[in-house]
C-alpha distance (Angstrom), angle and dihedral (degrees) to the residues before:
residue distance angle dihedral
M1 . . .
V2 3.73 . .
R3 3.83 113.2 .
V4 3.72 115.4 -125.7
S5 3.81 118.8 -151.0
V6 3.83 118.9 -123.1
D7 3.91 90.7 -115.4
D8 3.77 91.7 52.4
R9 3.73 92.2 44.0
R10 3.83 91.3 50.7
L11 3.80 91.1 52.2
Q12 3.84 90.8 48.1
F13 3.80 90.4 55.6
V14 3.84 92.1 45.6
R15 3.77 93.1 51.8
A16 3.80 88.9 44.2
A17 3.85 90.6 51.1
A18 3.86 90.3 49.9
R19 3.79 89.9 54.7
V20 3.85 94.3 46.4
I21 3.86 91.7 48.8
A22 3.71 91.0 49.9
S23 3.79 94.3 50.6
D24 3.90 101.1 33.4
G25 3.78 107.7 17.5
V26 3.90 129.5 -113.7
A27 3.73 95.8 -73.3
A28 3.70 93.3 57.0
A29 3.87 92.9 48.6
T30 3.73 96.2 99.2
T31 3.79 117.9 167.3
R32 3.81 90.2 -112.3
R33 3.86 90.9 52.7
I34 3.88 91.7 48.0
A35 3.88 92.5 47.3
S36 3.82 88.2 52.8
E37 3.80 92.0 48.6
A38 3.83 88.8 50.6
Q39 3.79 89.8 48.4
A40 3.82 87.7 -129.6
P41 3.78 137.0 119.6
L42 3.83 117.8 -81.6
A43 3.79 87.1 -134.6
A44 3.85 88.8 60.1
L45 3.79 91.6 53.8
H46 3.83 90.6 51.6
Y47 3.86 89.1 47.6
C48 3.74 90.4 55.0
F49 3.89 98.6 40.2
R50 3.75 128.8 32.4
N51 3.82 93.0 -144.7
K52 3.80 143.3 -18.1
D53 3.78 91.7 -86.8
E54 3.80 91.0 60.1
L55 3.74 89.2 50.0
L56 3.80 93.1 49.7
Q57 3.84 90.1 50.5
E58 3.88 87.6 55.3
V59 3.72 89.6 50.6
Y60 3.85 89.3 52.8
H61 3.86 87.8 52.5
F62 3.79 92.7 45.5
L63 3.91 90.7 54.0
S64 3.88 93.3 46.2
R65 3.74 117.5 24.5
D66 3.76 97.0 24.4
Y67 3.78 95.9 39.8
A68 3.73 95.0 69.3
Q69 3.80 90.9 47.3
A70 3.82 90.6 54.9
L71 3.78 96.5 55.5
P72 3.81 117.3 102.0
P73 3.83 111.3 -95.7
I74 3.80 121.5 -98.5
A75 3.81 116.2 -144.7
N76 3.84 107.2 -118.4
D77 3.89 88.2 -140.7
G78 3.82 100.1 167.1
R79 3.83 93.3 -102.4
G80 3.76 92.0 123.5
L81 3.80 144.6 -120.8
A82 3.78 96.7 -58.1
R83 3.85 90.2 57.2
M84 3.84 91.6 47.0
I85 3.90 93.8 49.5
E86 3.83 86.9 54.5
A87 3.84 95.2 44.5
H88 3.87 93.7 45.2
A89 3.80 90.3 49.0
L90 3.72 91.6 52.0
R91 3.75 97.1 48.5
V92 3.90 91.6 45.7
W93 3.71 87.9 52.5
A94 3.81 93.4 49.1
R95 3.86 89.2 51.4
M96 3.88 89.8 49.7
R97 3.82 89.3 51.0
A98 3.74 94.2 48.0
N99 3.87 94.8 42.8
P100 3.80 107.8 26.8
H101 3.76 92.8 158.8
E102 3.78 87.6 70.7
Q103 3.62 94.4 61.9
V104 3.87 92.3 45.9
T105 3.76 88.7 51.3
S106 3.84 90.9 50.6
F107 3.80 90.2 53.8
E108 3.79 93.1 47.0
L109 3.78 93.3 49.1
L110 3.82 92.0 46.1
L111 3.83 92.4 49.6
R112 3.86 90.3 50.0
R113 3.71 90.2 87.0
I114 3.82 92.1 73.4
R115 3.77 92.1 47.1
V116 3.77 103.4 50.3
D117 3.79 127.0 90.6
P118 3.88 112.4 -83.7
A119 3.85 89.1 -111.2
D120 3.91 89.6 59.9
E121 3.78 96.3 41.9
A122 3.87 96.1 92.2
Q123 3.81 92.4 53.0
A124 3.90 90.7 46.8
L125 3.80 88.7 49.2
Q126 3.83 91.0 50.8
L127 3.77 91.1 51.5
N128 3.83 90.7 50.6
R129 3.77 90.0 51.6
A130 3.77 91.5 48.7
M131 3.74 91.9 52.4
Y132 3.76 95.4 52.0
E133 3.78 92.1 42.4
G134 3.75 87.2 56.0
W135 3.88 91.0 54.0
I136 3.70 94.1 41.4
S137 3.79 99.9 46.9
S138 3.85 93.6 46.1
T139 3.77 90.6 47.7
I140 3.84 94.9 48.0
D141 3.79 88.9 49.9
L142 3.74 90.3 52.0
F143 3.81 95.3 48.6
S144 3.86 93.9 42.5
S145 3.76 90.7 52.1
A146 3.79 92.4 51.2
A147 3.81 91.3 51.2
E148 3.75 90.6 47.0
A149 3.93 93.9 49.1
A150 3.77 90.2 52.0
G151 3.83 93.1 48.0
E152 3.87 90.6 -115.7
P153 3.74 123.3 145.0
Q154 3.78 120.0 -106.8
P155 3.81 113.8 -99.6
T156 3.69 114.1 -116.5
N157 3.87 89.8 -138.1
L158 3.73 97.0 46.3
E159 3.83 93.7 125.4
Q160 3.79 91.9 50.4
I161 3.82 91.2 47.4
T162 3.68 89.8 51.4
R163 3.82 95.2 49.3
L164 3.84 89.7 47.6
F165 3.85 87.9 49.2
I166 3.78 91.1 54.8
S167 3.85 93.9 41.8
G168 3.79 90.5 50.0
V169 3.87 93.6 50.8
D170 3.82 88.4 48.7
G171 3.68 93.0 50.8
I172 3.86 94.3 47.2
S173 3.75 88.2 47.0
M174 3.80 92.5 52.7
Q175 3.78 92.4 50.8
H176 3.79 92.8 44.3
L177 3.77 91.7 51.2
A178 3.85 91.9 47.7
D179 3.79 94.3 43.5
P180 3.84 112.5 11.3
D181 3.79 115.5 -145.5
D182 3.83 113.4 156.3
E183 3.76 96.7 -166.9
R184 3.81 97.1 43.4
S185 3.84 91.4 46.6
S186 3.81 94.5 48.3
Q187 3.83 90.5 50.0
L188 3.74 90.0 51.0
V189 3.85 92.6 50.9
E190 3.78 90.2 51.0
L191 3.81 92.4 47.4
L192 3.80 89.6 49.1
A193 3.79 90.2 53.8
R194 3.85 94.7 47.9
S195 3.84 92.0 44.7
L196 3.78 93.1 51.6
A197 3.85 90.9 46.8
R198 3.83 88.1 55.8
S199 3.76 91.6 49.2
L200 3.77 97.6 59.4
E201 3.83 112.2 122.9
Y202 3.80 129.1 -153.4
């Protein structure tokens, strides 16, 4: 039997949890169901994670912090911020098309705050903030580096542009998941990128 490292096993369970949440919702994502999806022993899941909450926290991290790292690289070729906004929008959309369950899982986790017991709401809210901060900080760094490499000034509204970028991708994703239309959605993603580039302020 091939031995699986703890790190690889943890990632296996995190990915399995994301698939289960996307298909069945957070409430149905029991540790037994996740272990079954991962085709791994339940005991191995409990060895990697103390409880379901710890596993869910890692799913949040996977979909925020690790998500950006998993995207294909973009050459920072000095063509500036507008070009980077477009290139990043296109690669994020390609990832969403290839792994739609990740977006569904993100929505499920973000909405969890309004479904938990009042005593758990503060923790759920903090996890939501952490997920968005992961997306926002990594995207700001990407956009800022593109402007710097091209010798462009930093926009004064870069954070707002970044938040609107993420909101726009979320909205287009929701529409596409509800009513798939590849051509329409791709056009909307391109329009979003062009509109944001024209909205930069200095």
